[in-house]
N, CA, C and O atoms as a Tinker XYZ file with bonds, in Angstrom:
   360  protein
     1  N    105.339000   80.150000   90.646000    73     2
     2  CA   104.793000   80.759000   91.829000    64     1     3
     3  C    104.521000   82.235000   91.536000    63     2     4     5
     4  O    105.320000   82.905000   90.881000    81     3
     5  N    103.404000   82.723000   92.018000    73     3     6
     6  CA   103.040000   84.132000   91.877000    64     5     7
     7  C    102.634000   84.639000   93.256000    63     6     8     9
     8  O    101.729000   84.093000   93.888000    81     7
     9  N    103.315000   85.691000   93.716000    73     7    10
    10  CA   103.039000   86.270000   95.024000    64     9    11
    11  C    102.659000   87.735000   94.809000    63    10    12    13
    12  O    103.509000   88.562000   94.479000    81    11
    13  N    101.389000   88.044000   94.996000    73    11    14
    14  CA   100.912000   89.418000   94.822000    64    13    15
    15  C    101.345000   90.264000   96.011000    63    14    16    17
    16  O    101.092000   89.900000   97.160000    81    15
    17  N    101.996000   91.393000   95.740000    73    15    18
    18  CA   102.394000   92.328000   96.787000    64    17    19
    19  C    101.363000   93.433000   96.936000    63    18    20    21
    20  O    101.126000   93.922000   98.041000    81    19
    21  N    100.757000   93.822000   95.843000    73    19    22
    22  CA    99.636000   94.750000   95.800000    64    21    23
    23  C     99.016000   94.620000   94.411000    63    22    24    25
    24  O     99.339000   93.689000   93.673000    81    23
    25  N     98.133000   95.541000   94.054000    73    23    26
    26  CA    97.432000   95.401000   92.768000    64    25    27
    27  C     98.304000   95.697000   91.555000    63    26    28    29
    28  O     97.908000   95.404000   90.427000    81    27
    29  N     99.483000   96.273000   91.768000    73    27    30
    30  CA   100.338000   96.609000   90.622000    64    29    31
    31  C    101.704000   95.938000   90.633000    63    30    32    33
    32  O    102.462000   96.074000   89.672000    81    31
    33  N    102.033000   95.215000   91.699000    73    31    34
    34  CA   103.352000   94.590000   91.813000    64    33    35
    35  C    103.215000   93.163000   92.323000    63    34    36    37
    36  O    102.390000   92.869000   93.188000    81    35
    37  N    104.040000   92.285000   91.770000    73    35    38
    38  CA   104.059000   90.902000   92.243000    64    37    39
    39  C    105.445000   90.301000   92.023000    63    38    40    41
    40  O    106.252000   90.818000   91.250000    81    39
    41  N    105.695000   89.201000   92.719000    73    39    42
    42  CA   106.914000   88.426000   92.532000    64    41    43
    43  C    106.503000   87.126000   91.868000    63    42    44    45
    44  O    105.558000   86.470000   92.307000    81    43
    45  N    107.208000   86.752000   90.816000    73    43    46
    46  CA   106.957000   85.468000   90.158000    64    45    47
    47  C    108.274000   84.700000   90.074000    63    46    48    49
    48  O    109.354000   85.249000   90.290000    81    47
    49  N    108.151000   83.434000   89.759000    73    47    50
    50  CA   109.352000   82.618000   89.623000    64    49    51
    51  C    109.256000   81.749000   88.387000    63    50    52    53
    52  O    108.171000   81.464000   87.879000    81    51
    53  N    110.402000   81.343000   87.925000    73    51    54
    54  CA   110.485000   80.334000   86.874000    64    53    55
    55  C    111.656000   79.428000   87.233000    63    54    56    57
    56  O    112.180000   79.526000   88.343000    81    55
    57  N    112.069000   78.579000   86.358000    73    55    58
    58  CA   113.149000   77.640000   86.689000    64    57    59
    59  C    114.510000   78.319000   86.828000    63    58    60    61
    60  O    115.449000   77.700000   87.328000    81    59
    61  N    114.639000   79.559000   86.404000    73    59    62
    62  CA   115.926000   80.244000   86.434000    64    61    63
    63  C    116.058000   81.342000   87.481000    63    62    64    65
    64  O    117.164000   81.608000   87.952000    81    63
    65  N    114.944000   81.990000   87.860000    73    63    66
    66  CA   115.068000   83.146000   88.747000    64    65    67
    67  C    113.733000   83.525000   89.374000    63    66    68    69
    68  O    112.680000   82.969000   89.063000    81    67
    69  N    113.831000   84.500000   90.273000    73    67    70
    70  CA   112.672000   85.206000   90.819000    64    69    71
    71  C    112.648000   86.562000   90.123000    63    70    72    73
    72  O    113.702000   87.126000   89.833000    81    71
    73  N    111.463000   87.087000   89.855000    73    71    74
    74  CA   111.398000   88.375000   89.189000    64    73    75
    75  C    110.296000   89.243000   89.780000    63    74    76    77
    76  O    109.245000   88.753000   90.192000    81    75
    77  N    110.565000   90.543000   89.811000    73    75    78
    78  CA   109.549000   91.515000   90.164000    64    77    79
    79  C    108.828000   91.898000   88.886000    63    78    80    81
    80  O    109.454000   92.158000   87.859000    81    79
    81  N    107.507000   91.931000   88.958000    73    79    82
    82  CA   106.696000   92.309000   87.805000    64    81    83
    83  C    105.757000   93.441000   88.201000    63    82    84    85
    84  O    105.354000   93.552000   89.358000    81    83
    85  N    105.414000   94.279000   87.226000    73    83    86
    86  CA   104.429000   95.330000   87.427000    64    85    87
    87  C    103.463000   95.315000   86.257000    63    86    88    89
    88  O    103.772000   94.808000   85.179000    81    87
    89  N    102.285000   95.882000   86.493000    73    87    90
    90  CA   101.292000   95.907000   85.423000    64    89    91
    91  C    101.552000   97.095000   84.507000    63    90    92    93
    92  O    101.986000   98.164000   84.936000    81    91
    93  N    101.273000   96.869000   83.252000    73    91    94
    94  CA   101.341000   97.897000   82.214000    64    93    95
    95  C    100.055000   97.783000   81.401000    63    94    96    97
    96  O     99.488000   96.701000   81.252000    81    95
    97  N     99.621000   98.893000   80.894000    73    95    98
    98  CA    98.461000   98.870000   79.995000    64    97    99
    99  C     98.951000   98.599000   78.584000    63    98   100   101
   100  O     99.823000   99.304000   78.076000    81    99
   101  N     98.394000   97.583000   77.957000    73    99   102
   102  CA    98.730000   97.236000   76.584000    64   101   103
   103  C     97.420000   97.021000   75.834000    63   102   104   105
   104  O     96.679000   96.073000   76.093000    81   103
   105  N     97.164000   97.913000   74.914000    73   103   106
   106  CA    95.923000   97.870000   74.127000    64   105   107
   107  C     94.696000   97.857000   75.040000    63   106   108   109
   108  O     93.716000   97.157000   74.783000    81   107
   109  N     94.774000   98.646000   76.110000    73   107   110
   110  CA    93.652000   98.780000   77.027000    64   109   111
   111  C     93.538000   97.700000   78.083000    63   110   112   113
   112  O     92.690000   97.795000   78.971000    81   111
   113  N     94.372000   96.680000   78.008000    73   111   114
   114  CA    94.301000   95.594000   78.979000    64   113   115
   115  C     95.555000   95.587000   79.852000    63   114   116   117
   116  O     96.640000   95.959000   79.406000    81   115
   117  N     95.388000   95.160000   81.095000    73   115   118
   118  CA    96.531000   95.062000   82.007000    64   117   119
   119  C     97.403000   93.886000   81.587000    63   118   120   121
   120  O     96.905000   92.801000   81.285000    81   119
   121  N     98.706000   94.118000   81.574000    73   119   122
   122  CA    99.670000   93.091000   81.184000    64   121   123
   123  C    100.811000   93.120000   82.200000    63   122   124   125
   124  O    101.355000   94.189000   82.478000    81   123
   125  N    101.182000   91.969000   82.757000    73   123   126
   126  CA   102.282000   91.896000   83.716000    64   125   127
   127  C    103.600000   91.797000   82.967000    63   126   128   129
   128  O    103.752000   90.981000   82.057000    81   127
   129  N    104.566000   92.650000   83.363000    73   127   130
   130  CA   105.885000   92.631000   82.729000    64   129   131
   131  C    106.975000   92.609000   83.796000    63   130   132   133
   132  O    106.931000   93.397000   84.741000    81   131
   133  N    107.951000   91.717000   83.657000    73   131   134
   134  CA   109.062000   91.713000   84.613000    64   133   135
   135  C    109.968000   92.921000   84.393000    63   134   136   137
   136  O    110.155000   93.375000   83.264000    81   135
   137  N    110.534000   93.442000   85.506000    73   135   138
   138  CA   111.468000   94.563000   85.380000    64   137   139
   139  C    112.734000   94.378000   86.196000    63   138   140   141
   140  O    113.683000   95.141000   86.016000    81   139
   141  N    112.790000   93.395000   87.086000    73   139   142
   142  CA   114.005000   93.086000   87.844000    64   141   143
   143  C    114.059000   91.577000   88.063000    63   142   144   145
   144  O    113.027000   90.920000   88.203000    81   143
   145  N    115.278000   91.037000   88.089000    73   143   146
   146  CA   115.484000   89.600000   88.228000    64   145   147
   147  C    116.427000   89.316000   89.391000    63   146   148   149
   148  O    117.393000   90.048000   89.606000    81   147
   149  N    116.143000   88.241000   90.148000    73   147   150
   150  CA   116.926000   87.904000   91.338000    64   149   151
   151  C    117.154000   86.397000   91.422000    63   150   152   153
   152  O    116.371000   85.599000   90.907000    81   151
   153  N    118.244000   86.037000   92.083000    73   151   154
   154  CA   118.551000   84.615000   92.239000    64   153   155
   155  C    117.854000   84.002000   93.445000    63   154   156   157
   156  O    117.736000   82.779000   93.523000    81   155
   157  N    117.381000   84.830000   94.400000    73   155   158
   158  CA   116.682000   84.299000   95.574000    64   157   159
   159  C    115.371000   85.040000   95.806000    63   158   160   161
   160  O    115.201000   86.190000   95.402000    81   159
   161  N    114.458000   84.352000   96.463000    73   159   162
   162  CA   113.188000   84.971000   96.834000    64   161   163
   163  C    113.418000   86.110000   97.819000    63   162   164   165
   164  O    112.795000   87.166000   97.703000    81   163
   165  N    114.302000   85.906000   98.782000    73   163   166
   166  CA   114.592000   86.932000   99.778000    64   165   167
   167  C    115.081000   88.225000   99.154000    63   166   168   169
   168  O    114.695000   89.312000   99.583000    81   167
   169  N    115.925000   88.111000   98.148000    73   167   170
   170  CA   116.431000   89.308000   97.458000    64   169   171
   171  C    115.307000   90.033000   96.730000    63   170   172   173
   172  O    115.252000   91.262000   96.757000    81   171
   173  N    114.414000   89.302000   96.084000    73   171   174
   174  CA   113.293000   89.919000   95.370000    64   173   175
   175  C    112.347000   90.615000   96.348000    63   174   176   177
   176  O    111.911000   91.739000   96.098000    81   175
   177  N    112.029000   89.951000   97.460000    73   175   178
   178  CA   111.134000   90.541000   98.452000    64   177   179
   179  C    111.777000   91.765000   99.096000    63   178   180   181
   180  O    111.112000   92.781000   99.302000    81   179
   181  N    113.062000   91.674000   99.411000    73   179   182
   182  CA   113.774000   92.805000  100.003000    64   181   183
   183  C    113.798000   94.007000   99.082000    63   182   184   185
   184  O    113.588000   95.135000   99.531000    81   183
   185  N    114.049000   93.785000   97.803000    73   183   186
   186  CA   114.077000   94.896000   96.840000    64   185   187
   187  C    112.700000   95.525000   96.692000    63   186   188   189
   188  O    112.589000   96.747000   96.599000    81   187
   189  N    111.647000   94.710000   96.668000    73   187   190
   190  CA   110.295000   95.257000   96.553000    64   189   191
   191  C    109.981000   96.142000   97.758000    63   190   192   193
   192  O    109.402000   97.218000   97.609000    81   191
   193  N    110.361000   95.690000   98.942000    73   191   194
   194  CA   110.140000   96.471000  100.155000    64   193   195
   195  C    110.937000   97.773000  100.112000    63   194   196   197
   196  O    110.386000   98.840000  100.382000    81   195
   197  N    112.215000   97.699000   99.780000    73   195   198
   198  CA   113.052000   98.891000   99.717000    64   197   199
   199  C    112.550000   99.883000   98.667000    63   198   200   201
   200  O    112.568000  101.093000   98.890000    81   199
   201  N    112.109000   99.372000   97.541000    73   199   202
   202  CA   111.589000  100.255000   96.478000    64   201   203
   203  C    110.358000  101.003000   96.958000    63   202   204   205
   204  O    110.209000  102.196000   96.693000    81   203
   205  N    109.470000  100.303000   97.667000    73   203   206
   206  CA   108.266000  100.955000   98.172000    64   205   207
   207  C    108.621000  102.038000   99.197000    63   206   208   209
   208  O    107.989000  103.094000   99.233000    81   207
   209  N    109.624000  101.772000  100.021000    73   207   210
   210  CA   110.066000  102.779000  100.989000    64   209   211
   211  C    110.679000  103.976000  100.257000    63   210   212   213
   212  O    110.363000  105.123000  100.571000    81   211
   213  N    111.558000  103.710000   99.280000    73   211   214
   214  CA   112.219000  104.796000   98.547000    64   213   215
   215  C    111.241000  105.699000   97.816000    63   214   216   217
   216  O    111.472000  106.903000   97.710000    81   215
   217  N    110.162000  105.141000   97.315000    73   215   218
   218  CA   109.235000  105.929000   96.497000    64   217   219
   219  C    108.039000  106.462000   97.286000    63   218   220   221
   220  O    107.139000  107.065000   96.702000    81   219
   221  N    108.018000  106.249000   98.596000    73   219   222
   222  CA   106.920000  106.738000   99.421000    64   221   223
   223  C    106.947000  108.267000   99.450000    63   222   224   225
   224  O    108.028000  108.854000   99.488000    81   223
   225  N    105.788000  108.923000   99.433000    73   223   226
   226  CA   105.750000  110.387000   99.361000    64   225   227
   227  C    105.913000  111.112000  100.700000    63   226   228   229
   228  O    105.515000  112.272000  100.805000    81   227
   229  N    106.476000  110.479000  101.712000    73   227   230
   230  CA   106.639000  111.126000  103.022000    64   229   231
   231  C    107.438000  112.420000  102.884000    63   230   232   233
   232  O    108.403000  112.492000  102.123000    81   231
   233  N    107.016000  113.448000  103.641000    73   231   234
   234  CA   107.675000  114.751000  103.585000    64   233   235
   235  C    108.360000  115.144000  104.883000    63   234   236   237
   236  O    109.121000  116.111000  104.915000    81   235
   237  N    108.097000  114.405000  105.951000    73   235   238
   238  CA   108.723000  114.719000  107.232000    64   237   239
   239  C    109.372000  113.461000  107.785000    63   238   240   241
   240  O    109.077000  112.349000  107.346000    81   239
   241  N    110.257000  113.649000  108.752000    73   239   242
   242  CA   110.907000  112.504000  109.393000    64   241   243
   243  C    109.865000  111.601000  110.039000    63   242   244   245
   244  O    109.937000  110.378000  109.911000    81   243
   245  N    108.899000  112.195000  110.730000    73   243   246
   246  CA   107.854000  111.412000  111.395000    64   245   247
   247  C    107.060000  110.593000  110.383000    63   246   248   249
   248  O    106.787000  109.414000  110.612000    81   247
   249  N    106.688000  111.217000  109.259000    73   247   250
   250  CA   105.962000  110.492000  108.209000    64   249   251
   251  C    106.815000  109.382000  107.621000    63   250   252   253
   252  O    106.308000  108.297000  107.337000    81   251
   253  N    108.097000  109.638000  107.437000    73   251   254
   254  CA   108.998000  108.635000  106.875000    64   253   255
   255  C    109.132000  107.436000  107.814000    63   254   256   257
   256  O    109.094000  106.289000  107.370000    81   255
   257  N    109.289000  107.702000  109.107000    73   255   258
   258  CA   109.410000  106.607000  110.086000    64   257   259
   259  C    108.130000  105.790000  110.114000    63   258   260   261
   260  O    108.174000  104.560000  110.137000    81   259
   261  N    106.988000  106.469000  110.111000    73   259   262
   262  CA   105.701000  105.769000  110.101000    64   261   263
   263  C    105.551000  104.928000  108.828000    63   262   264   265
   264  O    105.069000  103.797000  108.887000    81   263
   265  N    105.957000  105.474000  107.690000    73   263   266
   266  CA   105.866000  104.745000  106.421000    64   265   267
   267  C    106.750000  103.512000  106.433000    63   266   268   269
   268  O    106.332000  102.444000  105.983000    81   267
   269  N    107.971000  103.647000  106.944000    73   267   270
   270  CA   108.885000  102.502000  107.003000    64   269   271
   271  C    108.283000  101.396000  107.861000    63   270   272   273
   272  O    108.322000  100.226000  107.482000    81   271
   273  N    107.728000  101.761000  109.013000    73   271   274
   274  CA   107.120000  100.745000  109.882000    64   273   275
   275  C    105.929000  100.072000  109.196000    63   274   276   277
   276  O    105.788000   98.850000  109.262000    81   275
   277  N    105.079000  100.851000  108.544000    73   275   278
   278  CA   103.903000  100.289000  107.875000    64   277   279
   279  C    104.300000   99.375000  106.714000    63   278   280   281
   280  O    103.718000   98.305000  106.534000    81   279
   281  N    105.276000   99.794000  105.943000    73   279   282
   282  CA   105.708000   98.987000  104.796000    64   281   283
   283  C    106.394000   97.716000  105.267000    63   282   284   285
   284  O    106.149000   96.644000  104.713000    81   283
   285  N    107.244000   97.812000  106.273000    73   283   286
   286  CA   107.878000   96.611000  106.819000    64   285   287
   287  C    106.844000   95.645000  107.372000    63   286   288   289
   288  O    106.971000   94.434000  107.193000    81   287
   289  N    105.816000   96.168000  108.045000    73   287   290
   290  CA   104.743000   95.324000  108.575000    64   289   291
   291  C    104.020000   94.611000  107.432000    63   290   292   293
   292  O    103.720000   93.422000  107.530000    81   291
   293  N    103.744000   95.339000  106.353000    73   291   294
   294  CA   103.062000   94.760000  105.185000    64   293   295
   295  C    103.853000   93.570000  104.625000    63   294   296   297
   296  O    103.291000   92.507000  104.359000    81   295
   297  N    105.162000   93.769000  104.452000    73   295   298
   298  CA   105.975000   92.697000  103.878000    64   297   299
   299  C    106.190000   91.552000  104.852000    63   298   300   301
   300  O    106.300000   90.400000  104.432000    81   299
   301  N    106.251000   91.844000  106.138000    73   299   302
   302  CA   106.355000   90.780000  107.146000    64   301   303
   303  C    105.090000   89.916000  107.125000    63   302   304   305
   304  O    105.164000   88.694000  107.254000    81   303
   305  N    103.936000   90.555000  106.962000    73   303   306
   306  CA   102.678000   89.804000  106.891000    64   305   307
   307  C    102.629000   88.931000  105.642000    63   306   308   309
   308  O    102.159000   87.795000  105.702000    81   307
   309  N    103.104000   89.441000  104.523000    73   307   310
   310  CA   103.155000   88.639000  103.295000    64   309   311
   311  C    104.056000   87.431000  103.524000    63   310   312   313
   312  O    103.696000   86.301000  103.194000    81   311
   313  N    105.231000   87.686000  104.093000    73   311   314
   314  CA   106.192000   86.623000  104.341000    64   313   315
   315  C    105.627000   85.597000  105.317000    63   314   316   317
   316  O    105.738000   84.393000  105.086000    81   315
   317  N    105.016000   86.072000  106.418000    73   315   318
   318  CA   104.441000   85.173000  107.417000    64   317   319
   319  C    103.288000   84.350000  106.850000    63   318   320   321
   320  O    103.118000   83.184000  107.205000    81   319
   321  N    102.497000   84.962000  105.968000    73   319   322
   322  CA   101.348000   84.238000  105.408000    64   321   323
   323  C    101.790000   83.084000  104.508000    63   322   324   325
   324  O    101.016000   82.162000  104.249000    81   323
   325  N    103.026000   83.136000  104.038000    73   323   326
   326  CA   103.534000   82.069000  103.184000    64   325   327
   327  C    104.050000   80.898000  104.006000    63   326   328   329
   328  O    104.355000   79.843000  103.451000    81   327
   329  N    104.153000   81.067000  105.329000    73   327   330
   330  CA   104.633000   80.037000  106.236000    64   329   331
   331  C    105.985000   79.496000  105.796000    63   330   332   333
   332  O    106.207000   78.285000  105.772000    81   331
   333  N    106.887000   80.413000  105.449000    73   331   334
   334  CA   108.247000   80.060000  105.052000    64   333   335
   335  C    109.179000   80.494000  106.160000    63   334   336   337
   336  O    109.035000   81.591000  106.700000    81   335
   337  N    110.117000   79.662000  106.499000    73   335   338
   338  CA   111.125000   80.033000  107.490000    64   337   339
   339  C    112.174000   80.897000  106.803000    63   338   340   341
   340  O    112.525000   80.634000  105.653000    81   339
   341  N    112.690000   81.935000  107.489000    73   339   342
   342  CA   113.660000   82.849000  106.853000    64   341   343
   343  C    114.843000   82.154000  106.186000    63   342   344   345
   344  O    115.273000   82.585000  105.116000    81   343
   345  N    115.381000   81.093000  106.785000    73   343   346
   346  CA   116.544000   80.455000  106.173000    64   345   347
   347  C    116.198000   79.747000  104.868000    63   346   348   349
   348  O    117.093000   79.465000  104.071000    81   347
   349  N    114.928000   79.454000  104.631000    73   347   350
   350  CA   114.520000   78.823000  103.375000    64   349   351
   351  C    114.310000   79.846000  102.266000    63   350   352   353
   352  O    114.341000   79.493000  101.087000    81   351
   353  N    114.095000   81.111000  102.629000    73   351   354
   354  CA   113.809000   82.136000  101.622000    64   353   355
   355  C    115.065000   82.762000  101.044000    63   354   356   357
   356  O    114.988000   83.425000  100.010000    81   355
   357  N    116.188000   82.583000  101.655000    73   355   358
   358  CA   117.414000   83.230000  101.192000    64   357   359
   359  C    118.015000   82.526000  100.006000    63   358   360
   360  O    119.053000   82.949000   99.498000    81   359
């Protein structure tokens, strides 16, 4: 399974785990490389959301609150579009 979160980050799975991947340039071409591994889809999605919030360039409390709401909305839409019930994703 491959779930694109944006153009540079995605969640993939294999028989052992869920992993966060990001693109890297290798010999001029984009290459996906895993950088974090999780036992559940929910943990991988939660970490991706938290990472995006942590690295957001907000400089004020108002900007930070707005960013958190926008990022949470983005991930809720991704989750909803997959038509997965929360208890199945954990």
